C-alpha positions in Angstrom: 91.6 254.6 116.7 95.4 254.8 115.9 97.7 256.9 118.0 100.9 255.9 116.2 101.4 259.5 114.9 101.7 260.9 118.4 105.0 261.8 119.8 105.2 260.4 123.3 107.8 261.9 125.6 109.0 260.3 128.9 110.7 262.3 131.6 112.7 259.8 133.5 114.0 256.4 132.2 113.7 254.2 135.3 112.0 250.8 135.5 108.5 252.1 134.9 109.5 254.3 132.0 111.4 251.5 130.3 108.3 249.2 130.9 106.1 251.7 129.1 108.6 252.0 126.2 108.7 248.2 125.8 105.0 248.0 125.9 104.5 250.7 123.3 107.1 249.2 121.0 105.3 245.8 121.3 102.0 247.6 120.6 103.5 248.8 117.3 104.2 252.4 118.3 107.0 253.8 116.1 110.3 254.0 117.9 111.0 257.4 116.2 107.9 258.7 118.1 109.3 257.9 121.5 111.5 260.5 123.2 113.1 260.0 126.5 114.9 262.5 128.9 117.1 261.7 131.9 120.0 263.5 133.5 121.6 260.1 134.4 123.5 258.9 131.3 123.5 255.2 132.5 119.8 255.1 132.9 119.3 256.9 129.6 121.6 254.4 127.9 119.3 251.6 129.1 116.2 253.2 127.6 118.0 253.9 124.3 119.2 250.2 124.1 115.5 249.1 123.8 115.5 250.4 120.2 117.9 252.3 118.1 115.2 254.7 116.9 114.3 256.0 120.3 115.4 259.7 120.9 117.4 260.2 124.1 118.1 263.6 125.7 119.9 264.8 128.8 117.6 267.9 129.0 113.9 267.5 130.1 112.8 270.6 128.1 114.1 269.0 124.8 111.5 266.3 125.2 108.7 268.5 126.7 109.0 270.8 123.8 108.1 268.3 121.1 105.9 265.7 122.9 102.2 265.4 122.2 101.9 263.3 125.2 104.3 263.8 128.1 104.7 261.0 130.7 106.4 262.2 133.9 108.0 259.1 135.4 110.2 260.5 138.2 110.3 259.8 142.0 107.6 261.8 143.9 110.3 263.9 145.8 111.7 265.1 142.4 108.3 265.9 141.0 108.0 269.5 142.0 111.3 270.6 140.7 110.9 268.7 137.4 107.4 269.9 136.8 108.3 273.6 137.4 111.3 273.2 135.0 109.0 271.8 132.3 106.2 274.3 132.9 108.6 277.2 132.5 109.7 276.1 129.0 107.9 275.9 125.6 105.5 273.0 125.1 102.9 272.1 122.4 99.5 273.5 122.8 97.1 271.0 124.4 99.9 268.7 125.5 98.5 265.8 127.5 100.4 265.2 130.7 100.5 261.9 132.5 102.0 261.5 136.0 103.0 258.1 137.4 104.4 259.6 140.6 102.7 258.1 143.6 101.0 260.5 145.9 101.1 263.5 143.5 97.5 264.8 143.3 95.8 266.5 140.3 95.6 269.7 142.4 99.5 269.7 142.7 99.8 269.1 139.0 97.4 271.9 138.2 99.4 274.2 140.5 102.5 273.6 138.4 101.0 273.3 134.9 97.9 275.5 135.1 94.2 274.9 135.4 93.7 274.4 131.6 96.3 271.7 131.2 94.9 268.2 130.5 96.2 266.1 133.3 96.0 262.4 134.1 97.2 260.5 137.2 98.3 256.9 136.5 99.0 254.4 139.3 100.7 251.4 137.9 102.1 248.5 139.9 105.3 246.3 139.8 104.0 243.6 137.5 103.7 246.4 134.8 107.5 246.0 134.4 106.8 242.7 132.6 103.6 243.8 130.8 101.3 242.1 133.4 100.3 245.2 135.4 97.1 247.0 136.1 96.9 250.7 136.3 94.3 253.1 137.9 93.7 256.3 136.0 92.1 259.6 137.2 91.7 262.6 134.9 91.3 266.3 135.5 88.0 267.9 134.4 89.4 269.4 131.2 90.6 266.1 129.7 88.7 265.4 126.5 87.3 262.0 125.5 90.1 261.6 122.9 92.8 262.5 125.5 91.2 259.8 127.8 91.7 257.3 125.0 95.3 258.4 124.5 96.0 258.1 128.2 94.5 254.6 128.3 96.5 253.7 125.2 99.8 254.6 127.0 98.8 253.0 130.3 97.6 249.8 128.7 101.1 249.3 127.2 102.0 247.6 130.5 98.8 245.7 131.1 95.2 246.7 131.9 94.1 250.3 132.5 91.0 251.2 134.5 89.5 254.6 135.0 88.4 255.9 138.4 85.5 258.3 138.6 86.9 260.0 141.7 90.5 260.7 142.3 90.0 260.1 146.0 89.9 256.4 145.2 93.5 256.6 144.0 94.7 256.0 147.6 92.7 252.7 147.7 94.1 251.7 144.3 97.6 252.4 145.6 96.9 250.2 148.7 95.3 247.3 146.7 97.2 247.0 143.4 100.2 249.2 144.1 101.2 247.6 147.4 99.3 244.3 146.8 102.0 242.4 145.1 104.2 242.6 148.2 101.5 240.7 150.1 101.5 237.9 147.5 105.2 237.7 147.6 105.0 237.4 151.4 102.5 234.6 151.2 104.6 232.7 148.5 107.7 233.3 150.7 106.0 231.6 153.6 104.7 228.7 151.4 108.1 228.1 150.0 109.6 228.0 153.5 106.9 225.7 154.8 107.4 223.4 151.8 111.2 223.2 152.5 110.6 222.5 156.2 108.2 219.6 155.1 111.2 218.1 153.3 110.8 219.3 149.7 113.9 220.4 147.8 114.3 224.2 147.4 113.8 224.1 143.6 110.7 222.0 143.8 109.2 224.1 146.6 109.8 227.2 144.6 108.2 225.6 141.4 105.2 224.3 143.3 104.5 227.7 145.0 105.1 229.7 141.8 102.9 227.6 139.6 100.2 227.3 142.3 100.0 231.1 142.6 99.9 231.5 138.8 97.2 228.8 138.4 95.1 230.1 141.3 95.2 233.7 139.7 94.1 232.2 136.4 91.2 230.3 138.0 89.9 233.5 139.6 90.2 235.4 136.3 88.5 232.6 134.2 85.8 231.3 136.6 82.4 232.9 136.8 80.8 233.4 140.2 78.2 230.9 141.2 74.7 232.5 140.7 73.8 232.5 144.4 77.2 233.7 145.6 77.8 237.5 146.0 80.4 238.7 143.5 82.7 240.0 146.2 82.8 236.5 147.7 84.2 234.9 144.6 87.6 234.0 146.1 85.8 232.7 149.2 83.7 230.4 147.1 86.7 229.0 145.3 88.5 228.5 148.6 85.6 226.6 150.0 85.6 224.2 147.1 89.0 223.1 148.3 88.8 223.6 152.1 85.1 223.0 153.0 83.9 219.6 154.2 82.2 217.4 151.6 78.7 218.6 152.5 77.7 220.0 149.1 78.0 223.5 150.4 80.1 225.7 148.1 79.7 229.1 149.8 78.8 230.4 153.2 75.1 230.6 153.7 73.8 233.6 155.6 73.8 232.9 159.3 75.4 229.5 159.0 78.9 229.9 157.7 80.4 231.2 161.0 78.7 228.5 163.1 79.2 225.4 160.9 82.6 225.7 159.3 84.4 228.6 161.0 86.7 226.2 162.9 87.7 224.5 159.6 88.5 227.6 157.5 92.1 228.7 157.1 91.5 232.3 158.3 94.9 233.0 159.9 96.4 234.6 156.8 93.3 236.5 155.9 93.2 237.9 159.4 96.8 238.8 159.4 96.5 240.6 156.0 93.4 242.5 157.2 95.2 243.4 160.4 98.2 244.9 158.5 96.0 246.9 156.1 93.8 248.1 158.9 96.7 249.1 161.1 98.4 251.1 158.2 95.0 252.7 157.4 94.4 253.5 161.1 97.8 255.1 161.4 97.1 257.3 158.4 93.7 258.3 159.8 95.3 259.0 163.2 97.6 261.7 161.6 94.4 263.6 160.7 93.1 263.3 164.2 96.4 264.6 165.5 96.2 267.5 163.0 92.7 268.4 164.2 93.8 268.4 167.9 97.0 270.4 167.0 94.9 273.1 165.3 92.4 273.1 168.2 95.3 273.6 170.6 96.8 276.4 168.4 100.3 274.7 168.5 103.2 276.7 167.0 103.3 275.7 163.2 107.1 276.3 163.1 107.6 273.2 165.3 109.2 270.5 163.1 106.8 267.8 164.3 103.8 270.0 163.5 105.3 270.8 160.0 105.6 267.0 159.4 102.0 266.4 160.3 100.9 269.3 158.1 102.9 268.0 155.1 101.5 264.5 155.4 97.9 265.6 155.7 98.0 268.7 153.6 97.3 267.1 150.1 93.8 266.2 151.2 93.0 269.1 153.6 94.3 272.1 151.7 92.1 271.8 148.6 89.0 271.3 150.8 89.8 274.3 153.0 89.0 276.6 150.0 85.3 275.8 150.4 85.2 274.9 154.2 86.8 277.7 156.3 87.6 277.0 159.9 84.9 277.4 162.6 86.5 279.0 165.5 89.3 276.7 166.8 87.9 273.7 164.8 89.5 273.2 161.3 86.4 272.1 159.4 88.3 270.8 156.4 90.4 268.4 158.6 87.3 267.3 160.4 85.5 266.5 157.2 88.5 264.6 155.7 88.9 262.7 159.0 85.2 261.8 159.0 85.4 260.7 155.3 88.4 258.5 156.0 86.8 257.0 159.0 83.6 256.4 157.0 85.5 254.6 154.3 87.3 252.4 156.8 84.1 251.6 158.6 82.3 250.9 155.3 85.0 248.4 154.3 85.1 246.8 157.7 81.3 246.3 157.7 81.2 245.1 154.1 83.9 242.5 154.7 82.4 241.2 157.9 78.6 241.4 157.1 76.5 239.1 155.1 73.6 241.6 154.9 73.7 245.2 153.6 73.7 247.8 156.5 72.0 251.2 156.0 74.2 254.2 155.3 73.1 256.0 158.4 74.3 253.0 160.5 77.8 253.1 158.9 77.9 256.9 159.3 77.0 256.6 163.1 79.9 254.1 163.4 82.3 256.5 161.7 81.3 259.5 163.9 81.8 257.4 167.0 85.2 256.3 165.6 86.3 259.9 165.1 85.3 260.7 168.7 87.3 257.7 170.0 90.3 258.8 167.9 90.3 262.3 169.4 90.1 260.9 172.9 93.0 258.5 172.3 95.1 261.4 171.0 94.5 263.3 174.3 95.2 260.2 176.4 98.3 259.4 174.5 99.5 263.0 174.7 99.1 263.1 178.5 101.0 259.8 178.9 103.8 261.1 176.7 103.7 264.5 178.6 104.3 262.6 181.9 107.0 260.5 180.5 108.9 263.4 179.0 108.6 265.3 182.3 110.4 262.5 184.0 113.0 261.7 181.3 114.0 265.2 180.2 112.7 267.8 182.6 113.4 271.4 181.5 115.0 272.4 178.2 113.4 272.6 174.8 112.1 269.5 173.1 110.0 269.8 169.8 107.9 266.8 170.8 107.5 268.1 174.4 106.4 271.5 173.2 103.7 270.0 171.0 102.5 267.6 173.7 102.4 270.4 176.3 100.3 272.6 174.1 97.8 269.8 173.6 97.5 268.7 177.2 97.6 271.9 179.1 94.0 273.0 178.2 92.8 269.5 179.3 94.8 269.5 182.6 93.9 273.0 183.6 90.4 272.2 185.1 91.8 269.1 186.9 94.5 271.2 188.4 92.0 273.6 189.8 90.1 270.7 191.4 93.0 268.6 192.5 95.9 270.4 194.1 99.4 268.9 194.1 100.1 266.4 196.9 103.6 266.5 198.3 104.8 268.5 195.2 103.4 265.8 192.8 100.9 266.9 190.2 98.2 264.3 190.1 96.1 266.1 187.5 97.5 263.9 184.6 96.4 260.7 186.4 92.9 261.9 187.0 92.6 263.3 183.5 93.6 259.9 182.0 91.1 258.1 184.2 88.3 260.5 183.1 89.2 260.3 179.5 89.6 256.5 179.5 86.3 256.2 181.2 84.7 258.3 178.5 86.5 256.3 175.8 85.1 253.1 177.2 81.6 254.4 176.7 82.3 254.3 173.0 82.5 250.7 171.7 85.3 249.9 169.1 84.4 249.7 165.4 85.0 245.9 165.5 82.5 245.5 168.3 79.9 247.8 166.8 80.2 246.3 163.3 79.9 242.8 164.8 76.8 243.9 166.6 75.4 245.4 163.4 76.3 242.3 161.4 74.6 240.0 163.9 71.5 242.2 163.7 71.4 242.0 159.9 71.9 238.2 159.9 69.2 237.6 162.5 
């Protein structure tokens, strides 16, 4: 199906917008059917320089008013103002809107453009700027099959385009393909540095690293997995062809890989990358645990720290709250999101570390224990911070101190009734930390639990 007769408008003319224009031109899309708007004359001139037939405009509404397909390629912090400006002006009926702004959900787009607007989120990555990217796409419910084809046509101008059945997976796409190139650059940077330290000239070290990375990627793309190797272990199989001892084994056998060749596998980089990804994910999950505790403690929402936490977690919690109202002091929507994120993290941890396939109830049990441990850690950390702040800045108003006090006071109250001050020193925080830490120690960590589960599956 040809889409050359469609007028494609782009709001913003930065790197990603120009990459889309170059890709569409190379795909044969008429330049006269490409319209670009940007208030920055210098940026706009760069887009116009790609082809003389491209229409350039300083006003967003000039493009939005004529485009069959409107691609909004602006920074996330500008998205709300740009979307409201466009939505307030005239636009063609049934205009398909594509957003490449990271973190802007379909719910947000619906709030600006209305529930009947066909909307598609696109998450490209940096290699898209040279036509070698891969994009994840998620569509709103009203997007027709033809509109899906059009969206894929536009996104595929910079590489491959893959559809997601659930928009919630867009965060994972952002982590893997959106942020992923940075980890490859980091690996190549260390390889180049190591090569230079081994005596190779800088130019030769760079060439060896660059071509090795390119070749390895091609091998992964062009090599079919061994029949007996799980598909998700393809890279591991290829790695073992190089690093494994000459024993004829090409992939880890269940129950033997860790015992026979663990000491010979180069796992340091894998562990480092997994640690970074897991830490970032845990910090994100922790914000939801903090939100849950803040709402349980009824902390003043006008506090700047509370407002920050609410903004960070709001995109996932607010839509769910429409169907899950709070139960007393427990915000059910936040609890469900927290459990879902913990479940996703636990599932990935178990899938990466296990050879067998654990039952879903086992993973769910790990996730529930993880949520309980997170909540305890929030209380323990808050009490420690409460004590430190009471020493460092006693008296006076402190936004952080106000939040911490609201969280810990309900916890410390029963300890204060049981343990009176000694010599004017309030010992309730110390005993509260001991009690909470003891309770936390009863809950094994996810790593320990998943290790126990994996051992059970292997045996």
